[in-house]
C-alpha positions as CSV (number, residue, x, y, z in Angstrom):
1,M,16.8,-6.5,-61.8
2,R,14.1,-9.2,-61.2
3,R,14.5,-9.3,-57.0
4,L,12.0,-7.7,-54.9
5,L,9.5,-8.7,-52.4
6,I,6.8,-6.7,-51.9
7,G,4.1,-7.3,-49.1
8,V,2.7,-10.8,-49.0
9,V,3.6,-11.2,-52.6
10,T,6.8,-12.2,-53.8
11,V,7.4,-10.1,-56.7
12,L,10.6,-9.1,-58.5
13,A,11.4,-5.7,-60.0
14,V,14.0,-5.8,-62.8
15,L,16.3,-2.7,-63.2
16,L,17.6,-2.3,-66.8
17,A,19.9,-0.3,-68.4
18,G,19.2,0.7,-71.7
19,C,21.9,1.8,-74.3
20,S,21.5,4.0,-77.2
21,T,23.4,5.5,-80.4
22,R,21.2,5.9,-82.9
23,S,22.0,3.9,-86.2
24,D,20.9,6.6,-88.2
25,S,23.0,9.9,-89.3
26,K,20.9,12.2,-87.5
27,N,22.5,11.5,-84.1
28,A,25.6,10.8,-85.6
29,G,25.6,14.4,-86.7
30,T,25.9,13.8,-90.4
31,E,22.9,14.9,-91.2
32,D,21.3,18.2,-90.7
33,K,17.6,18.6,-89.6
34,E,15.7,22.1,-89.4
35,P,15.7,22.8,-85.8
36,A,12.1,23.6,-84.2
37,K,12.0,27.2,-82.5
38,A,11.9,26.7,-78.9
39,S,9.4,28.0,-76.5
40,A,10.9,30.3,-73.8
41,S,10.3,27.4,-71.4
42,A,12.2,24.9,-73.6
43,A,15.2,27.3,-73.9
44,A,15.3,27.5,-70.2
45,A,15.4,23.4,-70.0
46,G,18.2,23.4,-72.4
47,G,16.7,23.0,-75.9
48,A,15.6,19.9,-78.1
49,D,18.9,18.2,-77.6
50,F,19.9,15.4,-75.0
51,G,23.4,14.4,-74.8
52,T,24.5,12.9,-78.0
53,L,21.0,12.8,-79.5
54,K,19.9,16.2,-81.5
55,D,16.5,17.3,-82.1
56,V,14.6,14.6,-79.9
57,C,11.5,17.0,-80.4
58,G,10.2,19.4,-82.6
59,K,7.6,21.2,-84.6
60,G,6.1,19.6,-87.7
61,E,2.9,19.3,-90.2
62,T,0.5,16.6,-89.0
63,K,-2.8,15.1,-89.8
64,D,-4.7,12.8,-88.4
65,G,-3.2,9.1,-87.9
66,S,-4.5,5.6,-89.0
67,T,-3.5,4.1,-85.7
68,Q,-4.8,4.2,-82.6
69,G,-3.6,6.5,-79.9
70,V,-2.7,9.0,-82.8
71,T,-4.2,12.2,-84.0
72,A,-3.1,15.1,-85.5
73,K,-2.9,17.0,-82.4
74,D,-1.5,14.4,-80.1
75,I,0.2,10.8,-79.2
76,K,-1.4,8.8,-76.4
77,T,1.1,6.8,-74.8
78,G,0.6,4.6,-71.7
79,V,2.4,4.6,-68.5
80,F,2.6,1.5,-66.2
81,T,3.3,1.8,-62.8
82,D,2.5,0.1,-59.0
83,V,2.5,3.3,-57.3
84,G,-1.0,2.7,-55.8
85,F,0.6,-0.3,-53.9
86,N,4.3,0.4,-53.5
87,K,4.0,4.3,-53.4
88,T,6.8,4.9,-55.8
89,P,6.2,7.4,-58.4
90,D,9.0,7.4,-60.2
91,F,7.9,6.1,-63.6
92,V,4.8,9.0,-63.2
93,D,7.3,11.7,-62.6
94,A,9.6,10.6,-65.2
95,A,6.7,10.6,-67.7
96,K,5.6,14.3,-66.6
97,V,9.1,15.8,-66.7
98,F,10.2,14.2,-70.3
99,T,6.8,15.0,-72.1
100,S,6.5,18.3,-70.4
101,W,10.3,19.1,-71.9
102,C,9.4,17.5,-75.1
103,N,6.1,19.0,-75.6
104,D,7.4,22.3,-74.8
105,N,10.0,21.7,-77.8
106,G,7.3,20.8,-80.2
107,G,6.3,17.4,-79.6
108,I,6.9,14.4,-81.9
109,N,7.2,16.4,-85.4
110,G,4.3,18.8,-83.5
111,R,2.2,15.7,-82.1
112,K,2.1,16.6,-78.1
113,L,2.8,13.5,-76.1
114,T,-0.1,12.5,-73.9
115,P,0.5,9.9,-71.2
116,V,-1.8,8.1,-69.3
117,T,-1.0,6.4,-66.1
118,H,-2.2,2.7,-65.6
119,D,-1.7,1.9,-62.1
120,A,-1.5,-1.7,-61.8
121,K,-1.5,-1.7,-58.2
122,L,0.6,-4.8,-58.0
123,L,-2.5,-7.3,-59.2
124,E,-4.5,-5.3,-61.5
125,V,-2.1,-5.9,-64.7
126,R,-4.3,-7.6,-66.8
127,Q,-7.3,-4.9,-66.1
128,R,-4.9,-2.0,-66.6
129,M,-3.0,-3.7,-69.9
130,Q,-6.9,-4.3,-71.3
131,Q,-7.4,-0.5,-70.6
132,A,-4.2,0.6,-72.4
133,C,-5.0,-1.7,-75.4
134,K,-8.4,0.3,-76.0
135,E,-6.5,3.5,-75.9
136,D,-3.0,3.8,-76.2
137,F,-0.6,4.1,-79.1
138,A,2.2,2.1,-77.5
139,L,3.6,1.6,-73.5
140,V,6.1,4.0,-72.6
141,G,8.7,4.5,-69.9
142,G,6.7,2.4,-67.3
143,A,6.9,-1.2,-65.6
144,A,4.8,-3.5,-63.4
145,A,6.7,-5.8,-61.0
146,L,4.0,-8.7,-62.0
147,D,4.2,-7.8,-65.8
148,G,4.1,-11.3,-67.0
149,L,0.4,-11.7,-66.0
150,G,-0.6,-9.0,-68.7
151,V,2.1,-10.1,-71.5
152,K,-0.2,-12.0,-73.4
153,D,-3.0,-9.6,-73.2
154,R,-0.5,-6.8,-74.8
155,L,0.6,-9.2,-77.5
156,K,-3.1,-9.9,-78.3
157,C,-4.0,-6.1,-78.9
158,L,-0.3,-5.6,-80.9
159,L,0.7,-3.0,-78.1
160,P,4.3,-2.3,-78.5
161,N,6.1,-1.9,-74.9
162,F,9.1,0.6,-74.5
163,A,9.4,-0.7,-70.9
164,A,11.7,1.0,-68.4
165,Q,12.1,-2.2,-67.2
166,S,11.1,-6.1,-67.4
167,S,10.2,-8.3,-64.3
168,L,8.9,-11.6,-64.6
169,P,8.7,-14.6,-67.6
170,P,6.9,-14.6,-70.0
171,A,7.1,-10.6,-70.2
172,I,11.2,-10.7,-70.2
173,G,12.4,-10.7,-74.0
174,S,8.7,-11.0,-75.2
175,D,7.4,-9.9,-78.5
176,L,7.0,-6.1,-79.4
177,Q,8.8,-5.1,-76.0
178,V,12.0,-3.1,-76.5
179,V,13.7,-2.2,-73.1
180,G,17.4,-0.4,-73.2
181,S,19.5,-3.2,-72.4
182,G,18.2,-6.6,-71.1
183,P,17.0,-8.2,-69.4
184,Y,17.6,-11.8,-71.3
185,A,15.2,-14.5,-71.0
186,D,18.6,-17.2,-71.9
187,Y,21.3,-15.5,-70.1
188,F,22.5,-14.8,-66.5
189,Q,22.0,-10.8,-66.2
190,Y,24.5,-10.4,-63.4
191,A,27.7,-12.1,-64.8
192,G,29.8,-9.1,-65.0
193,L,29.4,-8.3,-60.9
194,Y,29.7,-11.9,-59.9
195,K,33.1,-12.3,-62.3
196,W,34.1,-9.1,-60.5
197,L,33.3,-10.7,-56.7
198,I,34.3,-14.1,-56.6
199,D,37.4,-13.8,-59.2
200,E,38.8,-10.9,-58.4
201,K,37.7,-8.5,-55.3
202,Y,37.0,-11.8,-53.1
203,P,38.5,-14.8,-54.6
204,S,38.3,-17.0,-51.2
205,S,34.3,-16.2,-51.3
206,A,33.9,-18.6,-54.5
207,K,33.3,-21.8,-52.9
208,S,31.1,-20.4,-49.8
209,V,28.0,-18.7,-51.6
210,G,24.7,-18.2,-49.7
211,I,21.4,-17.5,-51.4
212,I,18.1,-16.2,-48.8
213,S,15.4,-15.5,-51.1
214,G,11.7,-15.3,-50.3
215,D,9.5,-18.5,-50.4
216,S,7.5,-18.2,-53.8
217,P,7.6,-19.8,-56.9
218,V,9.6,-16.9,-58.9
219,T,12.3,-16.8,-56.5
220,K,12.7,-20.8,-56.4
221,M,13.3,-20.5,-60.1
222,M,15.5,-17.6,-59.7
223,T,17.5,-19.2,-56.8
224,A,18.0,-22.2,-59.4
225,Q,19.3,-19.5,-62.1
226,F,21.9,-18.3,-59.3
227,K,23.2,-21.2,-58.6
228,E,23.7,-22.8,-61.9
229,S,25.0,-19.7,-63.3
230,I,27.5,-19.0,-60.2
231,A,28.8,-22.3,-60.9
232,Q,29.7,-21.5,-64.7
233,L,31.5,-18.7,-63.2
234,G,33.9,-21.0,-60.9
235,G,31.8,-20.4,-57.5
236,K,29.5,-22.5,-55.6
237,V,26.7,-21.9,-53.6
238,S,27.1,-23.9,-50.5
239,Y,23.9,-22.7,-48.7
240,T,20.4,-21.9,-49.3
241,E,17.2,-20.7,-47.4
242,L,13.9,-19.6,-47.7
243,Y,12.2,-17.3,-45.6
244,P,8.3,-16.5,-45.7
245,A,6.6,-14.1,-48.2
246,T,4.6,-12.8,-45.4
247,G,7.9,-11.2,-43.7
248,V,10.3,-12.1,-40.8
249,S,9.9,-10.4,-37.4
250,D,13.3,-11.6,-36.1
251,W,16.4,-12.2,-38.5
252,T,18.4,-13.1,-36.0
253,P,18.4,-17.0,-36.8
254,Y,19.0,-16.3,-40.1
255,A,22.2,-14.6,-39.3
256,Q,23.2,-17.2,-36.9
257,S,22.8,-19.7,-39.8
258,I,24.9,-17.5,-42.1
259,K,27.3,-17.2,-39.5
260,N,27.3,-21.0,-38.6
261,K,27.8,-22.1,-42.3
262,K,30.6,-19.0,-43.0
263,V,28.9,-17.7,-45.7
264,K,31.3,-15.4,-47.2
265,G,29.3,-14.1,-50.1
266,L,25.6,-13.7,-49.7
267,V,22.6,-13.2,-52.6
268,F,19.6,-12.0,-51.5
269,L,16.5,-12.4,-53.2
270,G,14.0,-10.2,-51.5
271,D,13.0,-6.4,-50.6
272,F,15.7,-3.9,-49.3
273,S,14.0,-3.4,-46.3
274,S,14.3,-6.9,-45.0
275,L,17.9,-7.0,-45.8
276,A,18.8,-3.9,-43.8
277,K,17.2,-6.1,-41.0
278,L,19.4,-8.6,-41.6
279,E,22.4,-7.1,-41.7
280,Q,21.8,-5.4,-38.4
281,S,21.2,-9.1,-37.3
282,L,24.7,-9.9,-38.8
283,T,26.1,-6.7,-37.3
284,S,24.9,-7.5,-33.7
285,L,26.4,-11.0,-34.2
286,G,29.8,-9.7,-34.9
287,Y,29.8,-11.4,-38.5
288,A,30.1,-10.0,-41.9
289,P,30.3,-11.7,-45.5
290,D,32.9,-10.7,-47.6
291,W,30.2,-9.5,-49.8
292,I,26.3,-9.1,-50.3
293,D,24.7,-8.5,-53.7
294,S,22.0,-6.2,-52.5
295,N,20.9,-5.9,-56.3
296,S,19.8,-2.1,-57.6
297,N,16.4,-2.2,-55.8
298,S,18.3,-1.0,-53.0
299,Y,20.4,1.6,-54.6
300,G,18.7,4.9,-53.2
301,D,18.8,6.7,-50.0
302,P,16.2,4.4,-48.2
303,F,18.3,1.3,-47.7
304,V,21.1,3.5,-46.5
305,K,18.9,5.1,-44.2
306,L,17.6,1.6,-43.0
307,A,20.6,0.0,-42.7
308,G,22.4,2.4,-41.0
309,S,25.6,1.6,-39.0
310,A,25.4,-1.9,-40.5
311,L,27.0,-0.3,-43.5
312,K,30.0,0.5,-41.5
313,T,30.7,-3.3,-41.6
314,Q,28.5,-4.9,-44.0
315,H,29.9,-4.7,-47.7
316,N,26.9,-4.4,-50.3
317,Y,27.1,-4.0,-53.9
318,A,25.0,-3.4,-56.6
319,E,25.1,-3.8,-60.3
320,L,23.7,-1.2,-62.3
321,F,24.2,-3.3,-65.8
322,A,25.2,-0.3,-68.2
323,T,24.1,2.7,-66.6
324,A,26.2,5.5,-65.2
325,P,25.6,5.8,-61.3
326,L,23.8,9.0,-60.3
327,E,26.8,10.0,-58.0
328,T,29.1,10.3,-61.3
329,S,28.4,14.0,-62.8
330,S,27.9,13.7,-66.7
331,P,25.8,15.9,-69.0
332,T,22.8,13.8,-69.3
333,T,22.3,13.1,-65.8
334,D,23.0,16.5,-65.1
335,K,20.7,17.7,-67.7
336,I,17.9,15.2,-66.1
337,K,18.3,16.7,-62.8
338,Q,18.0,20.1,-64.3
339,L,14.7,19.1,-66.1
340,Y,13.4,17.7,-62.7
341,A,14.0,21.0,-61.3
342,K,12.1,22.6,-63.7
343,Y,9.1,20.4,-64.5
344,A,9.0,18.3,-61.1
345,P,10.6,19.9,-58.6
346,D,9.3,18.2,-55.8
347,A,10.3,14.9,-57.4
348,K,13.8,13.1,-56.8
349,V,15.8,11.6,-59.5
350,S,16.5,7.8,-59.0
351,Y,17.9,5.0,-60.8
352,L,14.6,4.3,-62.1
353,S,14.0,7.8,-63.4
354,L,16.8,7.2,-65.5
355,R,15.5,3.8,-67.1
356,A,12.4,5.6,-68.0
357,F,14.3,8.5,-69.6
358,A,16.4,6.2,-71.4
359,S,12.8,4.2,-72.8
360,W,11.2,7.5,-73.5
361,L,14.1,8.6,-75.8
362,L,14.0,5.4,-77.7
363,F,10.3,6.0,-78.4
364,A,10.5,9.9,-79.0
365,T,13.6,9.3,-81.4
366,S,12.1,5.9,-83.3
367,A,8.5,7.7,-83.7
368,R,10.4,11.1,-85.0
369,D,12.0,9.1,-87.7
370,C,8.7,7.7,-89.1
371,A,7.0,9.2,-92.2
372,E,4.0,7.8,-91.1
373,L,3.5,7.0,-87.1
374,T,2.9,3.5,-87.0
375,R,3.2,0.8,-84.4
376,T,5.6,-1.0,-86.9
377,C,7.6,1.8,-87.9
378,V,8.2,2.9,-84.3
379,H,9.1,-0.8,-83.3
380,E,11.4,-1.1,-86.5
381,N,13.3,2.1,-85.8
382,A,13.9,0.8,-82.0
383,T,15.2,-2.2,-82.8
384,K,17.5,-0.8,-85.8
385,N,19.7,0.9,-83.1
386,T,23.2,-1.3,-82.8
387,G,24.7,0.9,-80.3
388,W,21.9,2.6,-78.2
389,T,23.3,4.8,-75.5
390,A,19.9,7.0,-74.7
391,G,22.2,10.2,-75.5
392,G,24.9,9.0,-72.9
393,I,23.0,7.7,-70.1
394,Q,24.2,4.2,-70.4
395,A,27.1,2.2,-72.3
396,P,26.4,1.0,-76.0
397,F,23.7,-1.7,-76.6
398,D,22.8,-3.5,-79.5
399,L,18.9,-3.5,-79.9
400,S,18.9,-5.3,-82.9
401,K,20.0,-8.6,-81.0
402,L,17.9,-8.3,-78.0
403,Q,18.6,-11.8,-77.0
404,T,22.3,-11.2,-76.8
405,P,23.6,-10.2,-73.6
406,D,25.7,-7.2,-73.2
407,T,29.2,-7.2,-71.9
408,C,29.2,-4.0,-70.1
409,Y,28.5,-2.8,-66.7
410,S,28.5,-0.7,-63.7
411,I,28.8,-1.5,-59.9
412,V,27.9,0.6,-56.9
413,E,28.9,0.2,-53.5
414,A,26.7,1.4,-50.3
415,T,28.4,3.1,-47.5
416,P,27.3,4.8,-44.4
417,E,27.7,8.4,-46.4
418,G,25.7,6.9,-49.1
419,W,25.9,5.0,-52.5
420,K,29.2,5.6,-54.6
421,P,31.1,3.8,-57.5
422,A,32.8,0.5,-56.5
423,D,36.5,0.1,-57.4
424,F,35.7,-2.5,-59.7
425,K,38.3,-1.0,-62.5
426,P,36.0,0.3,-64.9
427,D,37.9,0.4,-68.6
428,K,35.4,2.5,-70.7
429,G,34.2,5.7,-68.7
430,S,31.6,4.4,-65.8
431,Y,31.8,1.0,-67.3
432,R,33.7,-2.2,-67.7
433,C,33.0,-4.2,-70.4
434,D,34.2,-7.7,-69.9
435,A,31.0,-9.5,-68.8
436,P,31.2,-13.3,-69.7
437,A,28.1,-14.6,-71.3
438,V,26.4,-17.4,-69.0
439,K,23.7,-19.2,-70.6
440,Y,21.1,-20.7,-68.9
441,R,21.3,-24.7,-68.7
442,G,18.0,-25.3,-67.0
443,K,14.6,-25.3,-68.5
444,Y,12.7,-21.9,-67.3
445,V,9.5,-20.0,-68.8
446,E,9.7,-19.1,-72.2
447,P,9.0,-15.2,-73.5
448,A,5.8,-15.0,-74.9
449,T,5.4,-14.4,-78.4
450,L,2.9,-13.2,-81.1
451,A,2.5,-16.4,-82.4
452,D,1.4,-17.7,-78.9
453,V,-1.7,-15.9,-79.4
454,G,-2.2,-16.4,-83.0
455,K,-0.4,-13.4,-84.3
456,S,2.6,-12.2,-86.2
457,M,4.3,-9.0,-86.9
458,S,2.2,-8.5,-90.5
459,D,-0.7,-8.2,-88.2
460,V,1.2,-5.2,-86.3
461,K,0.0,-1.7,-88.0
């Protein structure tokens, strides 16, 4: 999801969902692989399998690699984060948990995974990317809110990125980047959610949709994308409003305007703490739209606590793309929780944890199947997956067609008791798979390519 205002700078944090079924026979169960002997620690964590993925990690014979970041003993992987700014350690925690589990099971064919944290602190993306370019084999399981600032530096040094999410143009859809599912540079990512909201759940809201967004060039572009996409889905944006990126001390005037305009569906392009305050003001005025798209940035306990009693009357929904909600028990989410309990007992499993794990699994299985560990091999193996589910974390996604939107999605609803799956009529387990393809008609920022920096895939080693 590309929708998060942080501090005095409007930034957007995109939540993805990854998908994965391995396209080779190992994970389909038709070819056996000699299992590595797990240590006692690994055995306690359930061995080297993860859901439908078999022998994700294991021992092997290794030698010094010919690629930066690869030795006979380890693989150095960079993990981007903004933890120094937003105090959210999800990506760092996920890297610790996954690599500890993988290394206990033998690593990647005997090589240990060595994660290196690159804290962009919101505004230091280029500095951290330039550091990663000098040290890392690949970037895995992380993200930076302003990732678009460092994408050309990454492409110049031919550094693959297995990102947990991608936030801004021109990083979205850029070359040498593989994200489990979306986002897409040319397509509206929330088509499933909006089709359900304005066509089925609340059809009377279709012609009375409002958008409130922070005042920045990025959110202005997003407002235009939402307006044209909602129109393609049969709706109409009848009200738009900007609020200062520096914050709002009193949300009552905005709430009053929403009430006066009789907004029935509200899209909020900003941070969830501001949305919680707006909803409290709406509740004080005795007004509630039919629905509010609070987006997946709000998916977690903090928003529920901030919104408080307002959630008794305000109806908040968030699309998790093709990721199964944490509230739904499954072998994969249960395993992640077990691994966290073992390797990071003080950390909390979040939606971002799932996204990061999906990225680590994609990298690990792609690297595992390389006869010689190179960036080209890992990237090519990843993009051969035509039904990637990350072992069962997400609905299947075709990574061989990264700019083709998926049809599957999941929706959650916020309640005073916490988040829960919405009644959106899933037809494939936790997912519904009928999202229409809504292509942007306007001209927006293009994804960065290797050609933009004078490179091509033949330069990648």
